C-alpha positions in Angstrom: -12.1 190.6 58.7 -11.7 189.8 55.0 -8.1 190.8 55.0 -7.4 188.7 58.1 -8.8 185.6 56.3 -6.6 186.3 53.3 -3.6 186.7 55.5 -4.3 183.5 57.4 -4.9 181.6 54.1 -1.6 183.0 52.8 0.2 181.9 55.9 -1.4 178.4 55.8 -0.5 178.0 52.1 3.1 179.1 52.8 3.5 176.7 55.7 2.1 173.8 53.5 4.6 174.7 50.7 7.5 174.8 53.3 6.4 171.4 54.7 6.3 169.8 51.3 9.7 171.3 50.4 11.2 170.0 53.7 9.7 166.6 53.0 11.2 166.5 49.5 14.6 167.7 50.6 14.8 165.2 53.4 13.8 162.1 51.3 16.1 162.1 48.4 17.2 158.4 48.7 16.4 156.4 45.5 14.2 153.4 45.7 12.9 150.9 43.1 9.5 149.4 43.7 8.7 145.8 42.8 5.0 144.9 42.1 3.9 141.6 40.6 7.2 141.0 39.0 7.4 144.5 37.5 10.3 146.6 38.7 9.8 150.3 38.5 12.6 152.9 37.8 14.7 154.2 40.6 13.0 157.3 42.0 13.4 159.4 45.1 11.3 158.3 48.1 9.6 161.7 48.2 8.5 161.5 44.5 7.1 158.0 45.1 5.1 159.2 48.1 3.8 162.3 46.4 2.7 160.2 43.3 1.0 157.7 45.6 -0.9 160.6 47.4 -2.0 162.1 44.1 -3.1 158.8 42.7 -5.1 158.1 45.8 -6.7 161.6 45.6 -7.9 160.7 42.1 -8.9 157.1 42.7 -10.8 157.7 46.0 -13.4 160.1 44.6 -13.8 158.1 41.4 -14.5 154.9 43.4 -16.9 156.8 45.7 -18.8 158.2 42.7 -19.0 154.8 41.1 -20.2 153.0 44.2 -22.6 155.8 45.1 -24.1 155.6 41.6 -24.9 151.9 42.1 -26.5 152.6 45.5 -28.6 155.4 44.0 -29.8 153.1 41.2 -30.8 150.3 43.7 -32.7 152.9 45.8 -34.6 154.1 42.7 -35.7 150.5 42.0 -37.1 150.1 45.5 -39.2 153.2 45.3 
Protein backbone atom coordinates (compact mmCIF):
# COMPACT_ATOMS: atom_id res chain seq x y z
CA UNK A 1 0.00 0.00 0.00
CA UNK A 2 2.80 2.36 0.91
CA UNK A 3 4.65 1.62 -2.32
CA UNK A 4 1.47 2.13 -4.34
CA UNK A 5 1.05 5.61 -2.86
CA UNK A 6 4.65 6.45 -3.71
CA UNK A 7 4.24 5.22 -7.27
CA UNK A 8 0.99 7.16 -7.73
CA UNK A 9 2.58 10.31 -6.30
CA UNK A 10 5.57 9.87 -8.61
CA UNK A 11 3.30 9.43 -11.63
CA UNK A 12 1.26 12.50 -10.63
CA UNK A 13 4.39 14.65 -10.21
CA UNK A 14 5.75 13.43 -13.54
CA UNK A 15 2.48 14.26 -15.30
CA UNK A 16 2.45 17.75 -13.75
CA UNK A 17 6.03 18.36 -14.89
CA UNK A 18 5.15 17.21 -18.41
CA UNK A 19 2.07 19.46 -18.48
CA UNK A 20 4.10 22.50 -17.38
CA UNK A 21 6.81 21.67 -19.91
CA UNK A 22 4.24 21.36 -22.72
CA UNK A 23 2.66 24.68 -21.66
CA UNK A 24 6.03 26.44 -21.69
CA UNK A 25 7.03 24.99 -25.06
CA UNK A 26 3.70 25.90 -26.68
CA UNK A 27 3.68 29.52 -25.43
CA UNK A 28 6.97 31.03 -26.53
CA UNK A 29 5.52 34.18 -28.17
CA UNK A 30 6.89 37.36 -26.61
CA UNK A 31 4.53 39.91 -25.10
CA UNK A 32 5.02 43.23 -23.36
CA UNK A 33 2.53 44.17 -20.65
CA UNK A 34 1.39 47.77 -20.16
CA UNK A 35 0.12 48.71 -16.69
CA UNK A 36 -0.60 52.29 -15.58
CA UNK A 37 1.74 53.67 -18.21
CA UNK A 38 4.56 51.33 -17.27
CA UNK A 39 5.67 49.00 -20.07
CA UNK A 40 7.28 45.78 -18.96
CA UNK A 41 10.03 43.95 -20.82
CA UNK A 42 9.21 41.53 -23.58
CA UNK A 43 8.80 38.09 -22.01
CA UNK A 44 7.35 34.81 -23.27
CA UNK A 45 3.65 34.32 -22.53
CA UNK A 46 4.40 31.19 -20.50
CA UNK A 47 6.77 33.08 -18.21
CA UNK A 48 4.22 35.86 -17.65
CA UNK A 49 1.53 33.30 -16.80
CA UNK A 50 3.76 31.32 -14.42
CA UNK A 51 4.92 34.52 -12.68
CA UNK A 52 1.29 35.64 -12.28
CA UNK A 53 0.41 32.22 -10.80
CA UNK A 54 3.30 32.33 -8.33
CA UNK A 55 2.54 35.91 -7.27
CA UNK A 56 -1.10 34.95 -6.74
CA UNK A 57 -0.04 31.94 -4.68
CA UNK A 58 1.95 34.29 -2.43
CA UNK A 59 -0.51 37.20 -2.23
CA UNK A 60 -3.63 35.07 -1.58
CA UNK A 61 -2.51 33.47 1.69
CA UNK A 62 -0.97 36.74 2.92
CA UNK A 63 -4.26 38.57 2.35
CA UNK A 64 -6.21 35.72 3.97
CA UNK A 65 -3.95 35.82 7.02
CA UNK A 66 -4.16 39.61 7.24
CA UNK A 67 -7.96 39.71 6.92
CA UNK A 68 -8.40 36.75 9.28
CA UNK A 69 -6.24 38.46 11.85
CA UNK A 70 -8.56 41.48 11.85
CA UNK A 71 -11.63 39.26 12.19
CA UNK A 72 -10.09 37.39 15.14
CA UNK A 73 -9.30 40.67 16.87
CA UNK A 74 -12.89 41.91 16.46
CA UNK A 75 -14.24 38.61 17.86
CA UNK A 76 -11.99 38.93 20.91
CA UNK A 77 -13.39 42.41 21.57
CA UNK A 78 -16.95 41.04 21.51
CA UNK A 79 -16.22 38.33 24.07
